[in-house]
C-alpha positions as CSV (number, residue, x, y, z in Angstrom):
1,M,307.2,144.7,89.1
2,S,310.0,143.5,87.7
3,G,311.2,140.1,87.8
4,D,310.5,136.4,87.5
5,H,306.5,135.9,87.6
6,A,304.9,132.5,87.4
7,E,301.9,134.6,86.4
8,W,301.5,138.2,86.0
9,P,298.4,140.2,86.9
10,Q,295.3,139.8,84.5
11,A,293.9,143.5,85.8
12,F,295.1,146.4,86.6
13,L,292.2,148.8,89.1
14,G,293.5,152.3,89.4
15,K,293.4,154.1,92.9
16,P,290.7,155.5,94.1
17,Y,288.7,153.0,92.5
18,Q,284.8,152.6,92.4
19,L,283.5,149.3,94.0
20,K,281.9,148.7,91.1
21,G,285.2,149.0,89.0
22,L,286.1,146.2,91.6
23,N,283.7,144.4,90.4
24,D,283.8,144.0,86.8
25,V,287.6,143.6,87.3
26,I,287.3,140.6,89.2
27,R,284.5,139.1,87.7
28,R,286.6,139.6,83.6
29,A,289.8,137.8,86.0
30,L,287.6,135.2,87.2
31,A,285.6,134.3,83.8
32,A,289.4,134.3,81.8
33,R,290.5,131.7,84.6
34,Q,287.6,129.7,84.0
35,S,288.3,129.5,80.0
36,K,292.6,129.2,80.6
37,D,291.0,125.8,82.7
38,A,288.4,124.6,80.3
39,L,291.4,124.8,77.9
40,L,293.7,123.0,79.6
41,K,291.4,120.6,80.6
42,N,290.5,119.9,76.7
43,L,293.9,119.4,75.5
44,G,295.1,117.4,78.1
45,E,292.0,115.1,77.4
46,A,292.6,115.8,73.7
47,M,296.0,114.1,74.0
48,Y,294.8,110.6,75.9
């Protein structure tokens, strides 16, 4: 994955993968995204 990208992958899932592994990776990525969004919201509110 060379080049400039706005966002890099949040997790790596090797193939072949099990359904449980896929589920775990998706849950972690979503939780990280929600934490990031909440942090950005709090920072925005603190600036005003």
